[in-house]
N, C-alpha and C positions, 0 to 999 in steps of 0.2 A: 504494499499500500504506499501512500505518499503524503506530502505536506504542502501548505500554502502561505502567501503573503497578504498585504493590505494596501488599499488605494486611497489617497488623499485628493479629493476633488478640489477644483479651484474655489468652490464655494464652501469648502470644508465640511462636506457631508460624506457619509459612508454609504455605499449602495451595494446591492446584491449583484453577484458575489464579485467584487471588484479588486480584492486584495487577497493574496494567498502566499504560502511558503511552499515552493516546489520541494519534492523529495530530494534528498542529497543524491548525487551521482552514484555514490558508493552503495546506496540502497536499491538501485534500479534492478538489481538481479532478483529482488523479491517479487518482481512482476513476471519473471520467467524469461527475460530477455537480457542480452548483454548490455552493460551500462553505456550510456553515451560517452563520446570522446571529446565533446565540446564543453566549454565552461558557460555558466550562466549565473545571474544574480540570485542572492538568497531570498529575495522577495519579488513578487511579480505584481504589476499594476497594468491596467489597460494600456495597450500599445507597447508594452514591454516585451522582452524576449524571454521565452522559457521553453523547457522540453515537453514534448508530447509524443506518444507513439502513434504513428499513422498506419492504418491497415493497407492492404494491397497484396500483391503476390508475395512480397517479402516484408512483413511489418518491420519498421525501423524507427528509431528515435530521431526526431527532427527538432531543430531549434526554430520556433515560430513566434509570430506576433500574437499576443493575447488580445484577441478581437478579430473575428473573421473578416478577411479582405478578398472578396471576389475580384475577378480580373478588372472590372470596371470601377472599383472603389477608389475614392480619394483618400489620401494618407490619413485624415482624421477620422475616418469611419470606424477604425478599430476601437476608439474610445466609446463607441455606442453598440458594438456587436460582441462584447466579451461574453455575454450570456445569451443563449437562444432558448426562448420559451418553447417547450415541447408542443404546446397547443397550436402554435403558428409557424413552427420551424419548416414545415413543408410548403408554406404559401408565401412567406416574406421574401422579397427579392434578394436580400443579403444572405439568406441561409438555404433557400430551396434547392439550389443546384447541388450543394454539398450533401443535403439530405437525400435528394432523388438518386444520386450516384453512390449512396451509402459510403461516404467518406467519413468513417468513424474513427474516433480517437480515444486513447487512454491518456489522461492527464495525471501525472504522478504528484502527490501532494503530502505534505507533512501536517499542515493545518490551514484552515481558512478563517477569515474574520467577518463578523457581521455586527451591526449596530443594535444595541439593546436599549430601549427607552423606558424601562421600568422605574428608573430613578427620576423620570421627567425630562431627561435630556439624553442625547445619544451617547452611549459608552461602548467602545470597541470591546467585543468579546472574541475569544479564541475558541475555535471548535476543532477537535482532533479525535483520533481513536482513543478509546479508553485504555488500551494497552500501550499507547505511545508509538505504535508502528505507522509507517507511511501507508497511504491508501490511494485508490484510483478513482478518478471521477470520469464519467461518461462525457464525451465531447464529439464535435465534428471538426473537420479541417478543410482547408483550401490550399491551392497553389496558384501562383501567378508569376509573371516575369517582372523583376525589378527594373529600375531605370538603367542598371548596368547590363541588363539581359540575363542575369542569373536568376535561377528559380528561387522564389521566396515562398515561405509557408506561413500559415496562420491557423488559429484554432479558437473555438468557442466552447464554453461549458454549457451543457444542456441543463435546463432547470424545470421544476415541476411545482405545482401548487402545494403549499404546506400549511394552509389555514388550520388544519386539524392535527398537525404533527406535534407531539408533546414538547419537543425541543425547539424546532425551527419556528414555531408560531410565536416564540418569545422575541423574535428579532424584526427589525424594520419599524417604521413609524406606525403608530396605532391605527391610522386610517388607511394604511397601505395593505395591499394583498401580501400575504406571507409566501415566500418562495424558498425553494431548496435546490441545491445541487443534487446530482444523482451519484451516490456511492456504489461502485460496483463490488459484488462479492469477490472474494479472493480467488474462487475457482471458476469465475465466469469471464476471465479476460479474453481468452481465445475465442469463446463463443460470441462475445460482444463484437470483436473485430471481424467476425465472419458472417454475422447475421444478414439476411437479405429481405425476408418477408416482412411486411409492415406490422402485422399482428405480433409476430415473434419479436421484432425490434422493440415495439412499445412495451412488451413484457419485461424488458430490462429497466424501463423508466418508472421506478417505484421508489417509495420513501425508504430510507435506511432505518434499521433497528435503533431506537434511541438509546438502548442499553449498551450498544456497541461504541458509542461516542461519548465524549465529555465536553462541557462548555464552561468557561469561566471568564470573568472580567479580565481584560488585558489592555487597559488604556494606553494610549500613546505616551511615551515618556518625553 
């Protein structure tokens, strides 16, 4: 499994899920694949670079932009496409090609951060596995040609409604819909990367067991 970082918006708000700590490269073997050979920052924010595992004939770790970037996208789109709602992922222009072509990703994470408003103001909370191990999030990915002609990759986390989830319903502003990332089971990585049928695909997009995770206040220093 994996870990995540945190994102500071220009208006000083925390949004779903915009900041996480990627799993350490040394822990990537826990996902059943050789660790990446490239370096990356210990925290990830929208439009930042982080590792993800792209499916295909030979699944491989890629260094990609956090925020899906179709071939037609302008550079700042990544700051709005880091999460893909599962309810609309197949219809929105930013995501539908990746979804249609089953460009599925595993995002390695150590922890992710969400805002908790129970004190009356937003406080950053850290969410991670109860056993402290890294974990995998379900995502989609894209490729495009950069200005230099080289192939560039990007990815987005898939999210689901969490209004009734015992843990995730505690986060985000009171009047806002509650959302959650999709935590993949340890034994489902290969199956997730290979799934094709829509019904089977959506069977992976379910809430995680709240007993398997822990959450605690972790305000910015």
